[in-house]
C-alpha positions as CSV (number, residue, x, y, z in Angstrom):
1,M,-5.0,-16.8,12.6
2,I,-5.7,-13.9,10.3
3,T,-3.3,-13.2,7.3
4,Y,-2.4,-9.6,6.8
5,I,-0.4,-7.4,4.5
6,A,1.7,-4.4,5.7
7,L,2.5,-1.7,3.3
8,L,5.4,0.6,4.3
9,R,5.4,3.9,2.6
10,G,8.6,5.5,1.4
11,I,11.3,3.0,2.4
12,N,14.3,2.2,0.5
13,V,13.6,4.8,-2.1
14,S,16.6,6.5,-3.7
15,G,18.8,5.5,-0.8
16,K,16.6,7.1,1.9
17,N,14.8,5.5,4.8
18,K,16.9,2.2,4.5
19,I,15.7,-0.7,6.2
20,L,16.9,-4.3,5.2
21,M,14.0,-6.8,4.7
22,A,15.7,-9.3,6.9
23,D,15.9,-6.9,9.7
24,L,12.4,-5.7,9.3
25,K,11.4,-9.4,9.3
26,Q,13.2,-10.1,12.6
27,M,11.6,-7.0,14.2
28,L,8.2,-8.2,13.1
29,L,8.9,-11.6,14.6
30,K,9.7,-10.0,18.0
31,L,6.2,-8.4,17.9
32,K,4.8,-12.1,17.9
33,L,3.8,-11.8,14.2
34,T,4.2,-15.2,12.5
35,N,4.8,-16.5,8.8
36,V,6.4,-13.2,8.4
37,T,7.3,-12.9,4.6
38,T,8.7,-9.9,2.8
39,Y,8.5,-9.0,-0.9
40,I,11.1,-6.8,-2.7
41,Q,12.9,-3.9,-1.0
42,S,9.9,-1.5,-1.0
43,G,8.3,-2.5,2.3
44,N,5.6,-5.3,1.5
45,V,5.1,-7.7,4.3
46,V,2.7,-10.6,4.5
47,F,2.1,-12.3,8.1
48,T,-0.4,-13.9,10.3
49,T,-1.4,-12.9,13.8
50,D,-4.5,-13.3,16.1
51,E,-4.8,-9.7,16.4
52,V,-8.2,-8.5,14.9
53,D,-7.7,-4.6,15.4
54,V,-6.2,-3.5,12.2
55,P,-5.5,0.2,13.4
56,V,-3.9,-1.3,16.8
57,L,-1.8,-3.5,14.5
58,S,-0.7,-0.7,12.1
59,E,0.3,1.5,15.1
60,K,2.3,-1.2,16.8
61,I,4.3,-1.9,13.7
62,K,4.8,1.9,13.2
63,K,5.8,2.6,16.6
64,E,8.3,-0.5,16.5
65,I,10.0,0.7,13.1
66,F,10.5,4.1,14.9
67,K,12.0,2.5,18.0
68,V,14.2,0.0,16.1
69,F,15.3,2.0,12.9
70,G,14.5,5.6,13.9
71,L,12.3,6.1,11.0
72,D,8.7,7.6,11.1
73,V,7.2,5.6,8.3
74,P,3.7,5.4,7.4
75,V,2.3,1.9,7.8
76,L,-1.0,0.5,6.1
77,V,-2.2,-2.8,7.3
78,L,-4.8,-4.7,5.5
79,A,-6.5,-8.1,5.9
80,A,-5.5,-10.2,2.9
81,S,-9.2,-10.7,2.1
82,A,-9.3,-6.7,1.9
83,L,-6.5,-6.7,-0.6
84,Q,-8.0,-9.3,-2.6
85,T,-11.3,-7.5,-2.8
86,I,-9.4,-4.2,-3.8
87,F,-7.6,-6.1,-6.4
88,K,-10.8,-7.9,-7.9
89,N,-12.5,-4.5,-7.9
90,N,-9.8,-3.0,-10.5
91,P,-11.8,-1.4,-13.1
92,F,-9.0,-1.6,-15.8
93,T,-8.7,-4.4,-18.3
94,A,-6.1,-7.2,-18.2
95,E,-4.4,-5.5,-21.4
96,E,-3.8,-2.4,-19.2
97,E,-2.3,-4.2,-16.3
98,K,1.3,-2.7,-17.1
99,E,-0.1,0.8,-16.7
100,T,-2.2,0.1,-13.6
101,Y,-1.3,1.1,-10.1
102,F,-3.2,0.8,-6.8
103,V,-2.9,3.9,-4.5
104,L,-4.2,2.3,-1.3
105,L,-5.9,4.6,1.2
106,K,-5.5,4.6,5.0
107,S,-8.9,6.2,5.3
108,A,-11.8,7.1,3.3
109,P,-11.4,10.4,1.5
110,D,-14.0,13.3,1.8
111,T,-16.6,13.2,-0.9
112,V,-16.3,16.8,-1.5
113,L,-12.4,16.5,-2.0
114,I,-13.1,13.5,-4.4
115,S,-15.5,15.6,-6.5
116,E,-12.7,18.4,-6.8
117,V,-10.2,16.0,-7.9
118,N,-12.4,14.4,-10.4
119,K,-13.0,17.7,-12.0
120,G,-9.3,17.9,-13.2
121,T,-8.3,16.9,-16.7
122,Y,-5.3,14.7,-17.0
123,A,-4.4,13.7,-20.5
124,T,-2.2,10.7,-19.8
125,E,-3.7,9.3,-16.5
126,K,-7.1,7.9,-15.7
127,F,-8.2,7.1,-12.2
128,V,-11.2,5.8,-10.1
129,I,-11.5,6.8,-6.5
130,T,-13.0,4.4,-3.9
131,N,-13.0,4.6,-0.1
132,S,-10.0,2.3,0.1
133,C,-8.1,2.5,-3.2
134,I,-7.5,4.8,-6.2
135,Y,-7.2,2.7,-9.3
136,L,-4.7,4.6,-11.4
137,R,-3.8,4.1,-15.0
138,C,-0.6,5.9,-16.2
139,L,-0.3,5.8,-19.9
140,N,3.3,7.2,-19.8
141,G,4.5,5.3,-16.6
142,A,4.1,6.2,-13.1
143,G,7.6,8.1,-13.1
144,K,6.2,10.9,-15.2
145,A,2.6,10.8,-13.7
146,K,1.1,14.0,-12.3
147,C,-1.4,12.1,-10.4
148,N,1.0,10.1,-8.2
149,N,0.8,9.2,-4.5
150,N,1.8,12.6,-3.1
151,F,-0.9,14.3,-5.5
152,F,-3.5,12.2,-4.1
153,E,-2.4,12.6,-0.6
154,R,-2.3,16.3,-0.9
155,K,-5.5,16.7,-2.8
156,L,-7.7,14.0,-0.7
157,K,-5.9,14.7,2.6
158,V,-5.3,11.1,3.4
159,Q,-2.3,8.8,3.7
160,A,-1.6,6.6,0.9
161,T,0.8,4.1,-0.5
162,T,1.0,3.0,-4.1
163,R,1.9,-0.4,-5.7
164,N,1.9,-1.8,-9.1
165,Y,-0.2,-4.6,-10.7
166,K,2.5,-7.0,-10.3
167,T,3.3,-6.4,-6.7
168,M,-0.2,-6.7,-5.8
169,V,-0.5,-10.1,-7.7
170,K,2.4,-11.3,-5.8
171,L,1.2,-10.2,-2.5
172,I,-2.0,-12.0,-2.9
173,E,-0.2,-15.1,-4.0
174,I,2.0,-15.1,-0.9
175,S,-0.9,-14.4,1.3
176,E,-2.8,-17.6,0.0
177,T,0.2,-19.7,0.9
178,L,0.2,-18.9,4.6
């Protein structure tokens, strides 16, 4: 069995795209996923399965969410080991963890687009773009950040979903217990 993390984008935000985690868990169990554990209401799920094809798994979950809840929600699935690697490669210090966010990418951005984004100047935000994650530090908090999830999706033409440092730590902890 392989341990995975599924990250749903844009659910239970400001009363929109509501999915109860208990209902999501039941839906995933019906897909024959095992050890399904959800964390907070923003669409974080840790589970195990024998499926090895991540894109197939991601699409299967996305289609089932649409079928059951009527919501077209982007779903990013990562092996727990991949999420751990992303976390370990965080270039920011432990003192900066409260300001650190992980913009997780569904696909690698084009290098030309990365260069364009890197040319910009952002006084209160610092970021490092890799093929799987944008490590983002928001000095004034994520709520006021210009370089947010939508900004990176638009500029890099990739699907993304963002999680804070604390959520990443918790997802890794959960994945290590399965």
